[in-house]
C-alpha positions as CSV (number, residue, x, y, z in Angstrom):
1,M,82.1,66.8,96.1
2,R,83.0,67.4,99.7
3,R,80.8,69.7,101.7
4,R,83.6,72.2,102.1
5,I,84.2,75.8,101.3
6,I,87.6,76.6,100.0
7,I,88.9,80.0,101.1
8,V,91.6,81.3,98.6
9,T,94.0,83.9,99.8
10,P,97.1,85.3,97.9
11,V,99.6,86.9,100.0
12,H,103.0,88.8,99.8
13,P,105.2,90.0,102.6
14,P,103.7,93.5,103.1
15,S,100.2,92.0,103.6
16,A,101.2,89.0,105.7
17,P,100.8,90.7,109.1
18,Y,97.1,91.1,108.3
19,L,96.6,87.4,108.1
20,A,95.8,87.2,111.8
21,D,92.8,89.4,111.4
22,A,91.6,87.5,108.3
23,Y,91.9,84.2,110.3
24,K,89.9,85.6,113.2
25,S,87.2,86.5,110.8
26,L,87.1,83.0,109.5
27,C,87.0,81.5,112.9
28,D,84.0,83.7,113.7
29,Q,82.0,82.1,110.8
30,E,79.2,79.6,111.5
31,L,78.3,77.0,108.9
32,P,75.4,74.5,108.7
33,D,75.9,71.1,110.1
34,G,78.1,69.0,107.9
35,W,79.9,71.9,106.3
36,E,83.4,73.1,106.9
37,W,86.0,75.6,105.5
38,H,89.6,75.0,104.4
39,W,91.9,78.1,104.0
40,L,94.4,78.0,101.2
41,I,97.1,80.7,101.6
42,Q,99.3,81.0,98.6
43,E,102.4,83.2,98.8
44,D,103.0,85.1,95.5
45,G,106.7,84.3,95.5
46,K,109.1,82.6,98.0
47,S,110.3,84.4,101.1
48,D,110.8,83.9,104.8
49,A,108.5,86.7,105.7
50,V,105.0,85.2,105.3
51,A,105.2,81.8,107.0
52,P,105.5,83.2,110.6
53,H,102.1,84.9,110.1
54,V,100.3,81.7,109.0
55,P,98.0,80.3,111.7
56,D,98.8,76.9,113.1
57,D,95.5,75.2,112.3
58,E,94.8,72.0,110.4
59,R,92.2,73.8,108.4
60,V,94.9,76.0,106.9
61,T,97.3,75.1,104.1
62,F,100.2,77.3,103.2
63,R,102.2,77.1,100.0
64,Q,104.7,79.2,98.0
65,G,105.4,79.5,94.3
66,R,106.9,81.6,91.6
67,A,105.8,85.2,91.8
68,G,103.2,86.1,89.1
69,G,100.7,88.4,90.9
70,P,97.5,87.6,92.9
71,G,95.6,86.1,90.0
72,V,98.4,83.5,89.4
73,A,98.6,82.8,93.2
74,R,94.9,82.2,93.4
75,T,94.8,80.0,90.3
76,I,97.7,77.9,91.5
77,A,96.0,77.5,94.9
78,L,93.0,75.8,93.1
79,S,95.2,72.7,92.7
80,Q,94.4,72.1,96.4
81,A,90.7,73.1,96.2
82,D,88.7,70.0,97.1
83,G,85.4,71.5,98.0
84,A,82.2,72.4,96.3
85,Y,82.7,76.1,96.6
86,V,85.5,78.7,96.5
87,K,85.5,82.0,98.4
88,V,87.8,84.8,97.8
89,L,89.5,86.5,100.8
90,D,92.5,88.8,100.3
91,A,95.1,88.7,103.0
92,D,94.3,92.2,104.3
93,D,90.5,91.9,104.3
94,Q,88.0,90.4,106.8
95,L,84.7,88.5,106.6
96,P,81.9,89.8,108.9
97,P,80.1,87.1,110.9
98,G,77.5,85.2,108.8
99,T,79.1,85.9,105.4
100,L,79.9,82.3,104.5
101,A,76.5,81.0,105.6
102,R,74.7,83.5,103.5
103,D,76.7,82.8,100.4
104,L,76.2,79.1,100.9
105,A,72.5,79.4,101.4
106,A,72.1,81.4,98.2
107,L,73.8,78.9,96.0
108,E,72.6,75.8,97.7
109,G,69.0,77.2,97.4
110,D,69.1,77.8,93.7
111,R,71.1,75.6,91.3
112,T,70.8,78.2,88.5
113,L,73.1,80.6,90.4
114,G,76.8,80.3,89.6
115,W,78.2,82.8,92.1
116,A,77.4,85.3,94.8
117,T,78.6,88.7,95.9
118,S,77.8,91.0,98.8
119,R,77.9,94.5,100.1
120,V,81.3,96.0,101.0
121,L,82.5,98.4,103.6
122,D,85.9,100.1,103.4
123,L,87.9,99.5,106.6
124,M,89.8,102.7,107.2
125,P,93.2,102.9,109.1
126,D,91.4,104.4,112.1
127,G,89.1,101.5,112.3
128,S,86.0,103.3,111.0
129,T,84.1,101.9,108.0
130,V,82.8,103.7,104.9
131,G,80.0,102.3,102.6
132,F,79.3,102.8,98.9
133,P,76.3,104.2,97.2
134,G,74.7,102.4,94.3
135,D,74.5,98.8,95.5
136,P,72.1,96.7,93.4
137,E,68.9,95.3,94.9
138,H,69.2,92.3,97.2
139,G,68.6,89.2,95.1
140,P,69.5,87.6,91.8
141,I,71.7,89.3,89.2
142,A,70.8,88.6,85.5
143,R,73.4,87.4,83.0
144,D,75.3,90.2,81.4
145,A,74.0,92.8,83.9
146,V,77.4,93.3,85.5
147,L,79.2,93.7,82.2
148,E,76.7,96.3,80.9
149,H,76.9,98.3,84.2
150,W,80.7,98.1,84.2
151,K,80.9,99.4,80.6
152,A,78.4,102.2,81.2
153,N,80.0,103.4,84.5
154,G,83.7,104.0,83.8
155,F,84.7,100.3,84.2
156,R,83.2,100.0,87.7
157,A,81.0,97.1,88.5
158,Q,78.0,97.4,90.8
159,V,79.2,94.4,92.8
160,H,82.7,93.9,94.2
161,P,84.9,91.0,92.9
162,A,86.7,90.7,96.3
163,T,83.4,89.3,97.7
164,L,83.1,86.5,95.2
165,F,81.8,83.1,96.3
166,V,81.6,80.7,93.3
167,R,81.0,77.1,92.4
168,R,84.3,75.4,92.1
169,D,83.5,73.5,88.9
170,L,82.3,76.7,87.2
171,L,85.5,78.6,88.3
172,L,87.7,75.8,86.9
173,A,85.7,75.8,83.6
174,L,86.6,79.4,83.1
175,G,90.3,78.9,83.8
176,G,90.4,80.6,87.2
177,W,91.6,84.2,87.3
178,M,92.8,86.1,84.3
179,A,96.6,86.3,83.5
180,L,96.7,90.1,84.1
181,P,98.9,92.3,86.4
182,A,95.7,93.7,87.9
183,S,91.9,93.6,87.4
184,E,92.2,89.8,87.2
185,D,89.3,89.5,89.7
186,T,87.1,91.8,87.7
187,G,87.9,89.8,84.6
188,L,86.7,86.6,86.3
189,L,83.6,88.4,87.6
190,L,82.5,89.6,84.2
191,A,83.2,86.2,82.7
192,L,81.1,84.5,85.3
193,N,78.3,87.0,84.7
194,S,78.5,86.3,80.9
195,V,77.7,82.6,81.4
196,S,75.6,82.5,84.6
197,R,73.2,84.3,86.9
198,G,74.6,85.5,90.2
199,W,73.4,86.8,93.6
200,F,73.9,89.9,95.6
201,S,73.4,90.1,99.4
202,S,72.7,93.5,100.8
203,E,74.2,92.5,104.1
204,V,77.8,93.4,104.6
205,G,80.0,90.5,103.4
206,L,83.5,92.1,103.4
207,L,85.6,94.6,105.3
208,Y,87.9,95.9,102.6
209,R,91.0,97.3,104.3
210,K,92.5,100.6,103.1
211,W,96.2,101.0,103.7
212,E,99.2,102.5,102.0
213,G,100.7,99.2,100.9
214,Q,97.7,97.7,99.1
215,A,98.3,96.9,95.4
216,T,95.3,98.9,94.2
217,G,96.7,102.0,95.8
218,Q,99.9,102.0,93.8
219,A,100.6,104.3,90.9
220,S,101.1,101.4,88.5
221,H,97.5,100.3,89.1
222,V,96.2,103.4,87.3
223,D,98.8,103.7,84.5
224,T,96.6,104.7,81.6
225,A,98.1,102.6,78.9
226,E,98.1,99.4,81.0
227,R,94.6,100.1,82.4
228,D,93.2,100.6,78.9
229,A,94.7,97.3,77.8
230,R,93.4,95.4,80.8
231,M,89.9,96.8,80.3
232,A,89.9,95.9,76.6
233,V,90.8,92.3,77.2
234,V,88.5,91.9,80.1
235,E,85.6,93.1,78.0
236,A,86.5,91.1,75.0
237,R,86.7,87.9,77.0
238,A,83.3,88.4,78.6
239,R,81.6,89.3,75.3
240,A,83.2,86.3,73.5
241,L,81.8,84.0,76.1
242,A,78.4,85.5,75.7
243,D,78.6,85.3,71.9
244,F,79.5,81.6,72.1
245,G,76.3,80.9,74.0
246,W,77.9,78.7,76.6
247,H,76.0,79.0,79.9
248,Y,75.7,77.6,83.4
249,P,73.9,75.4,84.2
250,A,74.3,73.5,80.9
251,D,70.6,72.5,80.8
252,D,69.4,76.1,81.4
253,D,67.4,77.7,78.5
254,G,69.6,80.8,78.5
255,A,67.1,83.1,80.1
256,T,68.5,86.2,81.7
257,D,65.9,87.0,84.3
């Protein structure tokens, strides 16, 4: 597998102007010798509004497709993912310097880890940042730990799915992102944690932009009936995977510590 990190970004017209900031944050990343990144930008739909904001860089691939939500856009983008790892980066977010190198070091250093996450700061409209209480300890995350915390804390995970860095083959084995109108990234995170250990970095790995047009700020995102349905299927998938006993790596003895 190529020594390449694939950055996957779904985008729609309202978020397209933020691609420039996301691109700058990628250009500020430093990777070990022999490693490179490739940015896959997948428009959720077909318009003329996104392409003008796509950087002119041979490391960037832009494609369009039928609208289906961010999970569909990310999963379709995987058809172009030719690297060992996949990193999530939403169009309106930014990676602080050092993020990719830390993610890579964690998984290259321990083959039993399937994925990595990191601390998040909200990036407010005035440019200030706001942190979150309750981050886990820096280090490995046991199998099922995210699911149990999520269930016990009002469907809020202790790590943020928007920071996900994952082995490409493991991501494909789980089918990519869930076919949901929202929470598709949480569904993937819980599925990953049901079958593999993860890693949490206490260093900031994402600036999560808060703005009026973001999808998670819309009323439809908190519709009670839909939210209950999303949470039910997300949990059911994760528990079914755990019950089947499939795990990564395949020769692991299933230990959770």
